[in-house]
LOZABA-818576 format. One record per residue: residue number from 1; residue in three letters; chain; y, x, z of N, C-alpha, C, O in turn. Coordinates in pm, whole numbers. Layout:
BEGIN
+-----+--------+--------+--------+--------+--------+--------+--------+--------+--------+--------+--------+--------+--------+--------+
: num : residu : chaine :   n.py :   n.px :   n.pz :  ca.py :  ca.px :  ca.pz :   c.py :   c.px :   c.pz :   o.py :   o.px :   o.pz :
+-----+--------+--------+--------+--------+--------+--------+--------+--------+--------+--------+--------+--------+--------+--------+
: NUM :    ala :      A :      Y :      X :      Z :      Y :      X :      Z :      Y :      X :      Z :      Y :      X :      Z :
...
+-----+--------+--------+--------+--------+--------+--------+--------+--------+--------+--------+--------+--------+--------+--------+
END
This chain:
BEGIN
+-----+--------+--------+--------+--------+--------+--------+--------+--------+--------+--------+--------+--------+--------+--------+
: num : residu : chaine :   n.py :   n.px :   n.pz :  ca.py :  ca.px :  ca.pz :   c.py :   c.px :   c.pz :   o.py :   o.px :   o.pz :
+-----+--------+--------+--------+--------+--------+--------+--------+--------+--------+--------+--------+--------+--------+--------+
:   1 :    met :      A :   -118 :     83 :      0 :      0 :      0 :      0 :    125 :     88 :      0 :    118 :    209 :     19 :
:   2 :    ser :      A :    234 :     25 :    -21 :    361 :     97 :    -29 :    393 :    164 :    105 :    378 :    102 :    210 :
:   3 :    pro :      A :    438 :    289 :    101 :    479 :    356 :    224 :    596 :    283 :    292 :    612 :    289 :    414 :
:   4 :    leu :      A :    676 :    214 :    212 :    787 :    137 :    268 :    735 :     27 :    361 :    792 :      3 :    467 :
:   5 :    phe :      A :    626 :    -39 :    322 :    569 :   -143 :    407 :    520 :    -85 :    538 :    545 :   -142 :    645 :
:   6 :    gly :      A :    452 :     29 :    531 :    403 :     95 :    652 :    516 :    136 :    743 :    509 :    119 :    865 :
:   7 :    trp :      A :    622 :    191 :    683 :    737 :    231 :    764 :    801 :    110 :    830 :    832 :    112 :    949 :
:   8 :    leu :      A :    822 :      4 :    753 :    885 :   -117 :    805 :    802 :   -178 :    918 :    857 :   -222 :   1019 :
:   9 :    glu :      A :    671 :   -181 :    901 :    582 :   -236 :   1003 :    581 :   -153 :   1131 :    544 :   -204 :   1238 :
:  10 :    ser :      A :    621 :    -27 :   1122 :    621 :     58 :   1240 :    756 :     63 :   1312 :    768 :    128 :   1416 :
:  11 :    thr :      A :    857 :     -6 :   1259 :    986 :     -8 :   1328 :    974 :    -87 :   1458 :    888 :   -174 :   1472 :
:  12 :    ala :      A :   1060 :    -55 :   1551 :   1056 :   -120 :   1682 :   1072 :   -271 :   1671 :   1005 :   -346 :   1742 :
:  13 :    phe :      A :   1159 :   -316 :   1583 :   1181 :   -461 :   1568 :   1056 :   -530 :   1514 :   1017 :   -636 :   1564 :
:  14 :    ser :      A :    994 :   -471 :   1414 :    873 :   -529 :   1355 :    761 :   -538 :   1458 :    694 :   -641 :   1469 :
:  15 :    val :      A :    741 :   -432 :   1532 :    637 :   -431 :   1635 :    668 :   -535 :   1742 :    579 :   -607 :   1788 :
:  16 :    trp :      A :    795 :   -543 :   1783 :    834 :   -641 :   1884 :    805 :   -785 :   1837 :    747 :   -864 :   1911 :
:  17 :    val :      A :    844 :   -816 :   1714 :    822 :   -951 :   1662 :    673 :   -983 :   1659 :    632 :  -1092 :   1699 :
:  18 :    arg :      A :    591 :   -889 :   1612 :    447 :   -911 :   1598 :    372 :   -912 :   1730 :    282 :   -994 :   1750 :
:  19 :    glu :      A :    408 :   -822 :   1821 :    322 :   -796 :   1936 :    377 :   -837 :   2071 :    303 :   -839 :   2169 :
:  20 :    ser :      A :    504 :   -871 :   2079 :    562 :   -906 :   2209 :    511 :  -1042 :   2257 :    498 :  -1135 :   2178 :
:  21 :    pro :      A :    481 :  -1051 :   2385 :    442 :  -1182 :   2439 :    561 :  -1273 :   2465 :    544 :  -1388 :   2506 :
:  22 :    ser :      A :    681 :  -1222 :   2442 :    802 :  -1301 :   2466 :    808 :  -1421 :   2372 :    773 :  -1412 :   2255 :
:  23 :    met :      A :    852 :  -1533 :   2427 :    870 :  -1651 :   2342 :    986 :  -1634 :   2245 :   1000 :  -1714 :   2152 :
:  24 :    phe :      A :   1068 :  -1531 :   2265 :   1179 :  -1505 :   2175 :   1136 :  -1421 :   2055 :   1212 :  -1406 :   1959 :
:  25 :    ala :      A :   1015 :  -1368 :   2059 :    964 :  -1288 :   1947 :    911 :  -1384 :   1840 :    981 :  -1475 :   1797 :
:  26 :    phe :      A :    788 :  -1363 :   1798 :    733 :  -1441 :   1687 :    745 :  -1592 :   1707 :    792 :  -1660 :   1616 :
:  27 :    pro :      A :    705 :  -1648 :   1823 :    714 :  -1794 :   1837 :    858 :  -1847 :   1826 :    881 :  -1951 :   1764 :
:  28 :    gly :      A :    952 :  -1778 :   1885 :   1092 :  -1822 :   1880 :   1151 :  -1810 :   1741 :   1222 :  -1900 :   1695 :
:  29 :    ile :      A :   1120 :  -1701 :   1674 :   1171 :  -1681 :   1538 :   1110 :  -1784 :   1444 :   1179 :  -1840 :   1359 :
:  30 :    leu :      A :    981 :  -1809 :   1459 :    914 :  -1910 :   1377 :    971 :  -2049 :   1404 :    983 :  -2130 :   1312 :
:  31 :    thr :      A :   1005 :  -2078 :   1528 :   1066 :  -2206 :   1563 :   1203 :  -2219 :   1496 :   1235 :  -2324 :   1440 :
:  32 :    cys :      A :   1283 :  -2113 :   1501 :   1414 :  -2116 :   1433 :   1396 :  -2136 :   1283 :   1474 :  -2208 :   1219 :
:  33 :    his :      A :   1295 :  -2071 :   1226 :   1267 :  -2084 :   1083 :   1232 :  -2229 :   1049 :   1277 :  -2282 :    947 :
:  34 :    thr :      A :   1152 :  -2290 :   1132 :   1111 :  -2428 :   1110 :   1229 :  -2524 :   1123 :   1244 :  -2616 :   1043 :
:  35 :    ile :      A :   1313 :  -2503 :   1223 :   1431 :  -2588 :   1242 :   1527 :  -2572 :   1124 :   1577 :  -2671 :   1071 :
:  36 :    gly :      A :   1551 :  -2449 :   1085 :   1639 :  -2425 :    970 :   1587 :  -2490 :    844 :   1663 :  -2547 :    766 :
:  37 :    met :      A :   1457 :  -2480 :    823 :   1394 :  -2542 :    706 :   1410 :  -2694 :    711 :   1444 :  -2757 :    611 :
:  38 :    gly :      A :   1386 :  -2750 :    828 :   1399 :  -2895 :    842 :   1540 :  -2943 :    815 :   1560 :  -3046 :    750 :
:  39 :    val :      A :   1638 :  -2869 :    864 :   1778 :  -2908 :    843 :   1816 :  -2892 :    695 :   1870 :  -2984 :    635 :
:  40 :    ala :      A :   1788 :  -2776 :    638 :   1826 :  -2751 :    498 :   1753 :  -2844 :    401 :   1816 :  -2912 :    320 :
:  41 :    ala :      A :   1622 :  -2847 :    410 :   1545 :  -2932 :    319 :   1566 :  -3079 :    350 :   1569 :  -3162 :    259 :
:  42 :    gly :      A :   1581 :  -3112 :    477 :   1599 :  -3251 :    516 :   1728 :  -3311 :    464 :   1728 :  -3423 :    412 :
:  43 :    ile :      A :   1838 :  -3239 :    478 :   1966 :  -3291 :    430 :   1965 :  -3300 :    278 :   2014 :  -3398 :    221 :
:  44 :    asn :      A :   1910 :  -3200 :    212 :   1900 :  -3206 :     66 :   1814 :  -3324 :     21 :   1848 :  -3393 :    -75 :
:  45 :    thr :      A :   1704 :  -3346 :     90 :   1615 :  -3455 :     54 :   1679 :  -3591 :     83 :   1663 :  -3684 :      4 :
:  46 :    ala :      A :   1752 :  -3602 :    194 :   1821 :  -3727 :    224 :   1921 :  -3761 :    114 :   1929 :  -3876 :     70 :
:  47 :    leu :      A :   1997 :  -3663 :     70 :   2094 :  -3686 :    -38 :   2021 :  -3725 :   -167 :   2061 :  -3818 :   -236 :
:  48 :    ala :      A :   1914 :  -3652 :   -198 :   1837 :  -3682 :   -321 :   1776 :  -3821 :   -316 :   1779 :  -3894 :   -415 :
:  49 :    leu :      A :   1721 :  -3858 :   -201 :   1661 :  -3991 :   -189 :   1766 :  -4101 :   -203 :   1740 :  -4206 :   -262 :
:  50 :    arg :      A :   1885 :  -4077 :   -149 :   1992 :  -4177 :   -163 :   2030 :  -4192 :   -309 :   2053 :  -4303 :   -356 :
:  51 :    ile :      A :   2036 :  -4081 :   -381 :   2066 :  -4084 :   -524 :   1959 :  -4164 :   -599 :   1988 :  -4233 :   -696 :
:  52 :    leu :      A :   1836 :  -4153 :   -552 :   1724 :  -4224 :   -616 :   1713 :  -4370 :   -572 :   1621 :  -4440 :   -614 :
:  53 :    gly :      A :   1805 :  -4416 :   -488 :   1809 :  -4558 :   -454 :   1767 :  -4595 :   -314 :   1775 :  -4713 :   -277 :
:  54 :    val :      A :   1723 :  -4500 :   -234 :   1685 :  -4530 :    -96 :   1813 :  -4545 :    -13 :   1904 :  -4464 :    -27 :
:  55 :    gly :      A :   1820 :  -4645 :     70 :   1937 :  -4668 :    154 :   2060 :  -4707 :     75 :   2162 :  -4640 :     84 :
:  56 :    pro :      A :   2052 :  -4815 :     -4 :   2164 :  -4851 :    -92 :   2294 :  -4883 :    -18 :   2401 :  -4882 :    -80 :
:  57 :    gly :      A :   2289 :  -4912 :    110 :   2411 :  -4942 :    185 :   2489 :  -4818 :    224 :   2604 :  -4829 :    268 :
:  58 :    ile :      A :   2430 :  -4701 :    209 :   2497 :  -4575 :    247 :   2576 :  -4525 :    126 :   2519 :  -4505 :     19 :
:  59 :    pro :      A :   2706 :  -4504 :    142 :   2787 :  -4455 :     29 :   2747 :  -4312 :     -9 :   2748 :  -4222 :     75 :
:  60 :    ile :      A :   2711 :  -4294 :   -133 :   2667 :  -4162 :   -181 :   2777 :  -4058 :   -165 :   2750 :  -3944 :   -128 :
:  61 :    arg :      A :   2899 :  -4097 :   -191 :   3006 :  -3997 :   -188 :   3030 :  -3941 :    -48 :   3099 :  -3840 :    -34 :
:  62 :    glu :      A :   2977 :  -4004 :     55 :   2992 :  -3955 :    192 :   2888 :  -3848 :    226 :   2911 :  -3766 :    316 :
:  63 :    leu :      A :   2776 :  -3847 :    159 :   2666 :  -3757 :    196 :   2695 :  -3608 :    176 :   2647 :  -3528 :    256 :
:  64 :    pro :      A :   2772 :  -3567 :     75 :   2802 :  -3424 :     64 :   2876 :  -3366 :    185 :   2883 :  -3244 :    200 :
:  65 :    arg :      A :   2931 :  -3451 :    272 :   2995 :  -3401 :    395 :   2895 :  -3327 :    483 :   2934 :  -3241 :    561 :
:  66 :    phe :      A :   2768 :  -3360 :    471 :   2665 :  -3298 :    553 :   2621 :  -3162 :    501 :   2538 :  -3096 :    564 :
:  67 :    leu :      A :   2675 :  -3120 :    388 :   2631 :  -2993 :    329 :   2668 :  -2873 :    417 :   2598 :  -2771 :    412 :
:  68 :    ser :      A :   2774 :  -2881 :    496 :   2806 :  -2768 :    584 :   2695 :  -2751 :    689 :   2662 :  -2638 :    727 :
:  69 :    ile :      A :   2638 :  -2861 :    735 :   2525 :  -2853 :    828 :   2402 :  -2800 :    755 :   2325 :  -2721 :    810 :
:  70 :    met :      A :   2385 :  -2843 :    630 :   2274 :  -2792 :    549 :   2284 :  -2640 :    533 :   2183 :  -2571 :    542 :
:  71 :    trp :      A :   2404 :  -2589 :    510 :   2421 :  -2445 :    494 :   2391 :  -2371 :    625 :   2339 :  -2260 :    623 :
:  72 :    phe :      A :   2425 :  -2432 :    738 :   2388 :  -2373 :    867 :   2236 :  -2360 :    874 :   2184 :  -2254 :    910 :
:  73 :    gly :      A :   2164 :  -2466 :    839 :   2018 :  -2464 :    839 :   1964 :  -2360 :    742 :   1867 :  -2290 :    772 :
:  74 :    phe :      A :   2026 :  -2350 :    625 :   1982 :  -2252 :    526 :   1996 :  -2110 :    579 :   1903 :  -2030 :    567 :
:  75 :    trp :      A :   2111 :  -2079 :    639 :   2133 :  -1942 :    689 :   2046 :  -1912 :    811 :   2001 :  -1799 :    829 :
:  76 :    leu :      A :   2023 :  -2011 :    895 :   1928 :  -1994 :   1006 :   1790 :  -1963 :    951 :   1719 :  -1876 :   1002 :
:  77 :    asn :      A :   1753 :  -2033 :    846 :   1624 :  -2011 :    781 :   1618 :  -1872 :    715 :   1517 :  -1803 :    724 :
:  78 :    ala :      A :   1726 :  -1833 :    650 :   1728 :  -1703 :    583 :   1718 :  -1588 :    683 :   1642 :  -1494 :    662 :
:  79 :    ile :      A :   1792 :  -1595 :    791 :   1790 :  -1489 :    892 :   1654 :  -1481 :    961 :   1598 :  -1373 :    978 :
:  80 :    ser :      A :   1603 :  -1596 :   1001 :   1471 :  -1596 :   1066 :   1362 :  -1556 :    966 :   1263 :  -1493 :   1004 :
:  81 :    gly :      A :   1379 :  -1592 :    841 :   1283 :  -1553 :    738 :   1279 :  -1403 :    717 :   1172 :  -1345 :    698 :
:  82 :    val :      A :   1395 :  -1340 :    720 :   1399 :  -1193 :    708 :   1330 :  -1129 :    828 :   1257 :  -1031 :    813 :
:  83 :    ala :      A :   1351 :  -1184 :    947 :   1285 :  -1131 :   1067 :   1133 :  -1144 :   1055 :   1060 :  -1052 :   1091 :
:  84 :    leu :      A :   1085 :  -1256 :   1004 :    941 :  -1274 :    984 :    889 :  -1181 :    875 :    777 :  -1130 :    883 :
:  85 :    leu :      A :    971 :  -1159 :    773 :    933 :  -1068 :    665 :    921 :   -925 :    716 :    830 :   -852 :    677 :
:  86 :    val :      A :   1013 :   -884 :    802 :   1008 :   -748 :    859 :    882 :   -731 :    944 :    825 :   -622 :    950 :
:  87 :    ala :      A :    840 :   -837 :   1009 :    719 :   -829 :   1092 :    593 :   -809 :   1007 :    502 :   -736 :   1047 :
:  88 :    tyr :      A :    588 :   -873 :    892 :    468 :   -868 :    806 :    506 :   -847 :    659 :    479 :   -935 :    577 :
:  89 :    pro :      A :    567 :   -734 :    625 :    607 :   -715 :    485 :    490 :   -706 :    387 :    497 :   -758 :    276 :
:  90 :    thr :      A :    382 :   -641 :    428 :    266 :   -629 :    340 :    208 :   -766 :    310 :    174 :   -797 :    196 :
:  91 :    lys :      A :    196 :   -847 :    413 :    142 :   -982 :    398 :    223 :  -1063 :    297 :    166 :  -1134 :    214 :
:  92 :    ala :      A :    356 :  -1054 :    305 :    442 :  -1132 :    216 :    449 :  -1073 :     75 :    425 :  -1143 :    -23 :
:  93 :    phe :      A :    482 :   -945 :     66 :    508 :   -885 :    -65 :    384 :   -869 :   -152 :    397 :   -844 :   -272 :
:  94 :    thr :      A :    266 :   -882 :    -96 :    143 :   -874 :   -176 :     86 :  -1013 :   -206 :    -25 :  -1024 :   -258 :
:  95 :    asn :      A :    161 :  -1116 :   -174 :    112 :  -1253 :   -192 :    198 :  -1326 :   -296 :    319 :  -1340 :   -276 :
:  96 :    pro :      A :    139 :  -1373 :   -406 :    216 :  -1446 :   -507 :    283 :  -1573 :   -452 :    386 :  -1615 :   -504 :
:  97 :    asp :      A :    225 :  -1634 :   -349 :    286 :  -1753 :   -288 :    426 :  -1723 :   -235 :    513 :  -1810 :   -237 :
:  98 :    phe :      A :    447 :  -1601 :   -187 :    578 :  -1563 :   -133 :    684 :  -1567 :   -244 :    795 :  -1616 :   -224 :
:  99 :    tyr :      A :    648 :  -1515 :   -361 :    742 :  -1513 :   -472 :    767 :  -1655 :   -525 :    880 :  -1688 :   -564 :
: 100 :    leu :      A :    664 :  -1737 :   -528 :    679 :  -1876 :   -567 :    775 :  -1947 :   -471 :    863 :  -2021 :   -514 :
: 101 :    lys :      A :    757 :  -1923 :   -342 :    844 :  -1983 :   -241 :    990 :  -1943 :   -265 :   1079 :  -2029 :   -262 :
: 102 :    leu :      A :   1016 :  -1814 :   -289 :   1152 :  -1767 :   -311 :   1214 :  -1827 :   -436 :   1332 :  -1863 :   -437 :
: 103 :    ile :      A :   1135 :  -1838 :   -542 :   1185 :  -1897 :   -667 :   1222 :  -2044 :   -646 :   1327 :  -2090 :   -690 :
: 104 :    leu :      A :   1134 :  -2118 :   -578 :   1160 :  -2260 :   -554 :   1284 :  -2280 :   -465 :   1362 :  -2372 :   -488 :
: 105 :    ile :      A :   1300 :  -2194 :   -366 :   1419 :  -2203 :   -281 :   1544 :  -2172 :   -363 :   1646 :  -2240 :   -349 :
: 106 :    ala :      A :   1537 :  -2070 :   -448 :   1652 :  -2034 :   -530 :   1692 :  -2149 :   -622 :   1811 :  -2178 :   -638 :
: 107 :    val :      A :   1595 :  -2215 :   -683 :   1625 :  -2329 :   -771 :   1684 :  -2443 :   -689 :   1784 :  -2504 :   -729 :
: 108 :    ala :      A :   1623 :  -2473 :   -574 :   1672 :  -2582 :   -490 :   1816 :  -2556 :   -444 :   1899 :  -2648 :   -444 :
: 109 :    val :      A :   1845 :  -2433 :   -405 :   1981 :  -2399 :   -361 :   2078 :  -2404 :   -478 :   2193 :  -2446 :   -462 :
: 110 :    ala :      A :   2033 :  -2361 :   -596 :   2119 :  -2367 :   -715 :   2153 :  -2511 :   -752 :   2257 :  -2535 :   -813 :
: 111 :    leu :      A :   2069 :  -2604 :   -717 :   2093 :  -2745 :   -749 :   2193 :  -2812 :   -653 :   2245 :  -2919 :   -684 :
: 112 :    val :      A :   2220 :  -2750 :   -539 :   2308 :  -2810 :   -439 :   2446 :  -2838 :   -498 :   2499 :  -2948 :   -482 :
: 113 :    lys :      A :   2504 :  -2741 :   -565 :   2641 :  -2759 :   -617 :   2649 :  -2868 :   -724 :   2733 :  -2957 :   -711 :
: 114 :    pro :      A :   2565 :  -2866 :   -828 :   2577 :  -2974 :   -927 :   2546 :  -3113 :   -869 :   2608 :  -3211 :   -909 :
: 115 :    ile :      A :   2452 :  -3120 :   -777 :   2421 :  -3250 :   -716 :   2538 :  -3297 :   -632 :   2579 :  -3413 :   -644 :
: 116 :    ser :      A :   2592 :  -3211 :   -548 :   2702 :  -3253 :   -460 :   2828 :  -3285 :   -541 :   2902 :  -3376 :   -506 :
: 117 :    arg :      A :   2852 :  -3211 :   -648 :   2969 :  -3237 :   -733 :   2956 :  -3376 :   -796 :   3051 :  -3455 :   -795 :
: 118 :    arg :      A :   2840 :  -3404 :   -852 :   2819 :  -3536 :   -914 :   2814 :  -3647 :   -809 :   2865 :  -3757 :   -832 :
: 119 :    ala :      A :   2752 :  -3620 :   -693 :   2741 :  -3722 :   -589 :   2878 :  -3754 :   -529 :   2904 :  -3868 :   -492 :
: 120 :    ser :      A :   2966 :  -3654 :   -519 :   3100 :  -3678 :   -464 :   3179 :  -3774 :   -550 :   3265 :  -3847 :   -501 :
: 121 :    gly :      A :   3150 :  -3773 :   -680 :   3221 :  -3862 :   -772 :   3152 :  -3996 :   -789 :   3206 :  -4086 :   -854 :
: 122 :    ala :      A :   3035 :  -4010 :   -731 :   2960 :  -4136 :   -748 :   3020 :  -4245 :   -662 :   3066 :  -4220 :   -550 :
: 123 :    asp :      A :   3017 :  -4363 :   -713 :   3068 :  -4479 :   -641 :   2948 :  -4567 :   -605 :   2852 :  -4577 :   -681 :
: 124 :    thr :      A :   2955 :  -4630 :   -490 :   2844 :  -4712 :   -443 :   2806 :  -4819 :   -545 :   2688 :  -4847 :   -564 :
: 125 :    gly :      A :   2904 :  -4879 :   -610 :   2875 :  -4987 :   -703 :   2840 :  -4942 :   -842 :   2787 :  -5020 :   -921 :
: 126 :    ser :      A :   2868 :  -4816 :   -876 :   2842 :  -4770 :  -1012 :   2698 :  -4725 :  -1030 :   2628 :  -4691 :   -934 :
: 127 :    ala :      A :   2656 :  -4725 :  -1154 :   2520 :  -4681 :  -1186 :   2512 :  -4529 :  -1171 :   2605 :  -4457 :  -1207 :
: 128 :    ile :      A :   2401 :  -4483 :  -1120 :   2378 :  -4339 :  -1105 :   2323 :  -4289 :  -1238 :   2230 :  -4347 :  -1294 :
: 129 :    gly :      A :   2380 :  -4181 :  -1288 :   2336 :  -4127 :  -1416 :   2196 :  -4068 :  -1410 :   2149 :  -4026 :  -1304 :
: 130 :    ser :      A :   2130 :  -4065 :  -1524 :   1993 :  -4012 :  -1531 :   1990 :  -3862 :  -1502 :   1891 :  -3811 :  -1449 :
: 131 :    thr :      A :   2097 :  -3791 :  -1536 :   2102 :  -3647 :  -1508 :   2102 :  -3623 :  -1358 :   2032 :  -3534 :  -1308 :
: 132 :    leu :      A :   2181 :  -3700 :  -1286 :   2187 :  -3686 :  -1140 :   2052 :  -3721 :  -1077 :   2008 :  -3656 :   -982 :
: 133 :    lys :      A :   1988 :  -3823 :  -1129 :   1855 :  -3861 :  -1077 :   1753 :  -3750 :  -1105 :   1670 :  -3720 :  -1019 :
: 134 :    leu :      A :   1759 :  -3691 :  -1223 :   1667 :  -3581 :  -1256 :   1691 :  -3462 :  -1164 :   1596 :  -3399 :  -1117 :
: 135 :    leu :      A :   1817 :  -3431 :  -1137 :   1850 :  -3322 :  -1046 :   1796 :  -3351 :   -905 :   1745 :  -3262 :   -838 :
: 136 :    ala :      A :   1808 :  -3476 :   -863 :   1760 :  -3517 :   -730 :   1608 :  -3502 :   -720 :   1558 :  -3449 :   -621 :
: 137 :    val :      A :   1536 :  -3547 :   -821 :   1389 :  -3534 :   -821 :   1351 :  -3387 :   -822 :   1261 :  -3345 :   -748 :
: 138 :    thr :      A :   1418 :  -3308 :   -904 :   1389 :  -3165 :   -912 :   1412 :  -3098 :   -777 :   1334 :  -3012 :   -735 :
: 139 :    ser :      A :   1518 :  -3136 :   -709 :   1549 :  -3080 :   -577 :   1437 :  -3112 :   -478 :   1390 :  -3023 :   -407 :
: 140 :    ile :      A :   1394 :  -3237 :   -474 :   1286 :  -3276 :   -383 :   1158 :  -3198 :   -414 :   1091 :  -3148 :   -323 :
: 141 :    val :      A :   1124 :  -3187 :   -541 :   1003 :  -3114 :   -581 :   1013 :  -2967 :   -540 :    916 :  -2910 :   -490 :
: 142 :    cys :      A :   1130 :  -2907 :   -559 :   1148 :  -2765 :   -522 :   1134 :  -2745 :   -372 :   1066 :  -2652 :   -328 :
: 143 :    trp :      A :   1199 :  -2830 :   -292 :   1189 :  -2815 :   -146 :   1046 :  -2839 :   -100 :    996 :  -2764 :    -15 :
: 144 :    phe :      A :    979 :  -2940 :   -153 :    841 :  -2967 :   -116 :    751 :  -2848 :   -153 :    665 :  -2806 :    -76 :
: 145 :    gly :      A :    773 :  -2794 :   -273 :    695 :  -2679 :   -318 :    721 :  -2555 :   -234 :    627 :  -2481 :   -203 :
: 146 :    ala :      A :    846 :  -2531 :   -199 :    881 :  -2414 :   -117 :    818 :  -2423 :     21 :    765 :  -2325 :     73 :
: 147 :    ile :      A :    824 :  -2542 :     81 :    765 :  -2562 :    213 :    613 :  -2544 :    205 :    554 :  -2480 :    293 :
: 148 :    thr :      A :    552 :  -2599 :    103 :    407 :  -2585 :     86 :    367 :  -2440 :     63 :    273 :  -2390 :    125 :
: 149 :    ala :      A :    438 :  -2371 :    -25 :    408 :  -2230 :    -51 :    427 :  -2146 :     76 :    348 :  -2057 :    104 :
: 150 :    gly :      A :    532 :  -2175 :    151 :    556 :  -2103 :    276 :    445 :  -2126 :    376 :    401 :  -2033 :    444 :
: 151 :    arg :      A :    400 :  -2248 :    385 :    291 :  -2278 :    479 :    162 :  -2210 :    435 :     84 :  -2164 :    519 :
: 152 :    leu :      A :    139 :  -2203 :    305 :     17 :  -2139 :    254 :     15 :  -1988 :    276 :    -91 :  -1925 :    271 :
: 153 :    leu :      A :    133 :  -1929 :    301 :    138 :  -1785 :    326 :     48 :  -1745 :    444 :     -4 :  -1633 :    447 :
: 154 :    ala :      A :     32 :  -1833 :    538 :    -51 :  -1802 :    655 :   -199 :  -1795 :    619 :   -278 :  -1740 :    697 :
: 155 :    tyr :      A :   -238 :  -1848 :    506 :   -381 :  -1858 :    472 :   -422 :  -1786 :    345 :   -541 :  -1765 :    322 :
: 156 :    thr :      A :   -327 :  -1749 :    261 :   -362 :  -1696 :    130 :   -338 :  -1546 :    113 :   -350 :  -1494 :      2 :
: 157 :    tyr :      A :   -306 :  -1477 :    220 :   -278 :  -1334 :    207 :   -409 :  -1256 :    191 :   -515 :  -1300 :    235 :
: 158 :    thr :      A :   -399 :  -1140 :    127 :   -516 :  -1054 :    113 :   -505 :   -931 :    203 :   -606 :   -873 :    242 :
: 159 :    arg :      A :   -383 :   -892 :    237 :   -360 :   -781 :    329 :   -257 :   -824 :    432 :   -152 :   -876 :    396 :
: 160 :    leu :      A :   -288 :   -803 :    558 :   -195 :   -839 :    663 :    -96 :   -727 :    692 :     25 :   -749 :    699 :
: 161 :    leu :      A :   -149 :   -608 :    708 :    -66 :   -490 :    739 :   -101 :   -376 :    646 :   -210 :   -373 :    588 :
: 162 :    ala :      A :     -9 :   -280 :    633 :    -32 :   -166 :    545 :   -131 :    -67 :    604 :   -199 :      5 :    531 :
: 163 :    arg :      A :   -138 :    -62 :    737 :   -225 :     38 :    800 :   -371 :      5 :    789 :   -455 :     81 :    837 :
+-----+--------+--------+--------+--------+--------+--------+--------+--------+--------+--------+--------+--------+--------+--------+
END
């Protein structure tokens, strides 16, 4: 395996995350990752579902206000994800599911701006365009796929550590 993976796995932070009995190590970081994922994917999915017709009494143009909370969840997820990656770089970087997860997250995040821009201009009484609906479905599929790929990382790896 890459010497970089071995070096990274031997850093004090990586060892602490993997081996510490502290609830602030692996369990705490994983909890933050899960909360961040729930907030980021949840808010995106709520907006997408509203665009697709769920909750017709909720004004669509109000939902992009929640994007600042979504970004908090995204950055919490990104920071905790890097910490988990540092703990097990070989496990992640040698697994195709990890790259699939990153691609799906990148697409989902790239869809935030066009969806929110179009949703901000949407009126409760007006018809939702097919492009906006397609973007909403694509967003849901990407978040679902990213979460699934991330969960599969625990089971589909071929190497856990470089050593």
